[in-house]
C-alpha angles and dihedrals in degrees: 000000000000091000091053091048093054105031109028127096087259093056096103092053092045092050092047092052090051089066088073114098113261095010115116136174099282092051095048095046090050092047094050091047092051099041099037107187114021089196090074088076116079094208142005088255090060091050091050091050089052089052092048094245098119112077118224139143 
């Protein structure tokens, strides 16, 4: 997993996400694997809704 996090095509995104407080390699690799391309979301709000972090009825 460490090799993928440092040498894959997703490495820049993984390394950027690791700059967030409390987010380490396992979390970022999992997040990138689950989300795929972050560019498919128009806004951070849309990404948070996908993740179930924005409450709505």
